[in-house]
C-alpha positions in Angstrom: -7.0 -71.5 -59.6 -9.0 -72.5 -56.3 -11.3 -71.4 -53.9 -10.6 -72.2 -50.0 -11.5 -70.4 -46.8 -10.1 -67.4 -45.8 -7.3 -67.5 -43.1 -7.4 -65.4 -40.2 -3.9 -63.6 -41.4 -6.0 -62.4 -44.2 -8.4 -60.4 -42.3 -6.7 -57.0 -42.9 -6.3 -57.9 -46.7 -9.9 -58.6 -46.7 -11.0 -55.4 -44.9 -8.7 -53.4 -47.4 -10.4 -55.0 -50.5 -13.7 -54.7 -49.1 -13.3 -51.0 -48.4 -11.7 -50.4 -51.9 -14.5 -51.9 -53.8 -17.1 -50.2 -51.7 -18.5 -53.7 -50.3 -20.4 -54.6 -47.0 -18.2 -55.4 -43.9 -21.0 -55.5 -41.3 -20.5 -58.1 -38.7 -16.9 -58.9 -40.5 -15.5 -62.3 -39.5 -12.8 -63.4 -41.6 -13.8 -67.2 -41.2 -17.2 -66.3 -43.1 -15.0 -65.8 -46.1 -13.6 -67.8 -49.0 -10.7 -66.5 -51.3 -9.8 -67.5 -54.6 -5.9 -68.2 -55.0 -4.3 -68.5 -58.1 -2.1 -71.7 -58.0 0.6 -70.4 -60.0 1.6 -67.2 -58.3 -0.5 -67.5 -55.0 -2.0 -64.3 -55.6 -5.4 -63.8 -54.1 -8.1 -63.1 -56.9 -11.5 -62.7 -55.2 -13.4 -63.6 -52.2 -17.1 -63.7 -50.9 -19.1 -64.3 -47.6 -21.9 -66.6 -46.5 -24.0 -64.4 -43.4 -26.2 -66.6 -41.5 -29.0 -64.4 -39.7 -30.6 -66.2 -36.8 -33.7 -64.4 -35.7 -35.3 -64.9 -32.5 -38.7 -65.6 -34.1 -38.0 -67.8 -36.9 -35.7 -70.3 -38.9 -31.9 -69.0 -40.0 -31.6 -67.1 -43.1 -28.6 -67.6 -45.5 -27.1 -64.6 -47.1 -24.4 -64.0 -49.8 -22.6 -61.0 -49.3 -19.4 -59.1 -50.0 -18.5 -60.9 -53.4 -15.7 -59.1 -55.0 -12.9 -60.0 -57.7 -9.8 -58.0 -57.9 -9.8 -56.1 -61.1 -6.8 -58.1 -63.0 -8.8 -61.0 -62.5 -12.3 -60.0 -63.6 -14.0 -61.9 -66.8 -12.2 -65.2 -65.9 -14.8 -67.3 -63.8 -13.3 -66.1 -60.5 -16.6 -64.6 -59.3 -18.7 -67.4 -60.5 -16.5 -70.1 -58.7 -16.6 -68.1 -55.3 -20.3 -67.9 -55.5 -20.2 -71.7 -56.2 -18.3 -72.4 -53.0 -20.5 -70.2 -50.9 -23.8 -72.0 -52.3 -21.9 -75.4 -51.4 -21.3 -73.8 -48.0 -24.9 -72.9 -47.5 -26.1 -76.5 -48.7 -23.6 -78.1 -45.9 -25.5 -75.6 -43.5 -28.8 -77.2 -44.4 -30.1 -74.3 -46.5 -32.4 -74.7 -49.2 -32.9 -71.0 -50.2 -30.3 -68.5 -50.6 -30.6 -64.7 -50.6 -28.4 -61.8 -51.7 -29.0 -58.1 -51.4 -26.8 -56.5 -54.6 -26.6 -54.2 -57.4 -25.1 -56.8 -59.6 -28.3 -58.5 -59.9 -27.6 -59.4 -63.5 -24.4 -61.1 -62.8 -25.9 -63.6 -60.2 -29.0 -64.1 -62.4 -26.7 -66.1 -64.6 -26.5 -68.7 -61.7 -30.1 -68.9 -60.8 -30.7 -66.4 -58.5 -34.4 -64.4 -59.0 -35.5 -61.2 -58.0 -37.8 -61.2 -55.0 -40.2 -58.6 -53.5 -39.0 -56.6 -50.9 -42.3 -57.9 -49.1 -41.3 -61.5 -49.7 -38.0 -61.0 -47.8 -37.4 -62.4 -44.3 -37.8 -59.6 -41.6 -34.1 -59.5 -40.8 -33.3 -59.1 -44.5 -35.7 -56.4 -45.1 -34.2 -54.4 -42.3 -30.5 -55.2 -43.9 -32.1 -54.1 -47.4 -33.0 -50.7 -45.9 -29.5 -50.1 -44.4 -27.7 -51.3 -47.5 -29.6 -49.1 -49.6 -28.9 -46.1 -47.1 -25.0 -46.5 -46.6 -23.3 -48.6 -49.2 -25.4 -50.0 -52.5 -28.4 -47.6 -53.1 -29.4 -49.8 -56.3 -29.2 -52.9 -54.1 -31.9 -55.4 -55.2 -33.1 -58.5 -53.1 -32.6 -62.1 -54.9 -33.4 -65.4 -54.0 -31.8 -68.6 -55.0 -33.4 -72.2 -54.7 -30.5 -74.0 -54.2 -31.2 -77.1 -56.3 -31.8 -74.5 -59.3 -28.0 -73.0 -59.1 -25.7 -73.7 -62.1 -22.4 -72.3 -63.1 -22.5 -71.9 -66.8 -19.9 -73.8 -68.4 -18.1 -70.6 -70.1 -17.1 -69.9 -66.6 -15.7 -73.1 -65.7 -13.4 -72.6 -68.9 -12.3 -69.4 -68.0 -11.5 -70.4 -64.2 -9.1 -73.1 -65.6 -7.2 -70.7 -67.7 -7.5 -67.7 -65.4 -4.5 -65.5 -65.2 -3.8 -61.9 -63.9 -4.1 -59.3 -66.3 -1.5 -56.6 -66.6 -0.9 -54.5 -63.5 1.6 -51.8 -62.7 4.8 -53.2 -60.8 5.3 -52.5 -57.4 7.7 -49.5 -57.5 11.2 -50.4 -55.7 11.4 -48.4 -52.4 14.7 -46.2 -52.3 16.7 -44.5 -49.6 15.2 -41.3 -50.1 11.7 -42.9 -49.7 12.8 -43.2 -46.0 14.3 -39.6 -45.9 17.8 -40.9 -45.9 20.6 -39.1 -48.2 22.6 -42.2 -49.4 25.5 -40.0 -50.5 25.9 -38.8 -46.5 24.2 -41.8 -44.5 26.6 -43.9 -42.6 25.4 -47.2 -41.6 26.0 -48.9 -38.2 27.9 -52.0 -39.7 29.6 -49.9 -42.4 33.2 -51.2 -42.7 34.5 -48.3 -44.8 35.2 -50.1 -47.9 
């Protein structure tokens, strides 16, 4: 299992998963995302995004958003490693403070995120919190991480090393009937009559 930058060709996959999970797709750009990939099956297991807000009247602000793990991969440390990669990217961009507006506050608290009063949020994030609560996550809570206090608990690292997809229903095979073809009556362009 590893986490890498999303590729442009994964845009549709990301948008579909974001919609399925009811996550935020505001100002979507696939290049802002990371994707967790299983090394054995090459299946995508999770994703997340770093979003940088650039207000006219202040310093840029870093937000982690749209973090999701596919159901068959949950409980295996995938989300922790997605968050870790996003925090690393925030550090690479020079951010010492990272925010998140989420209903999964307890999950992010395990890594050092702390609740912050709405009044203490930078202006763009206050507006974003209002919009998020109105449209996507009514229970969204503002969180703040002082980057040096970020920590991935060892149990998540161990789970991530041994991650494997859970049981999922197999994809049904397509049949001629699915396409409106009667296999007993159909003729084919290259049918040799044998």
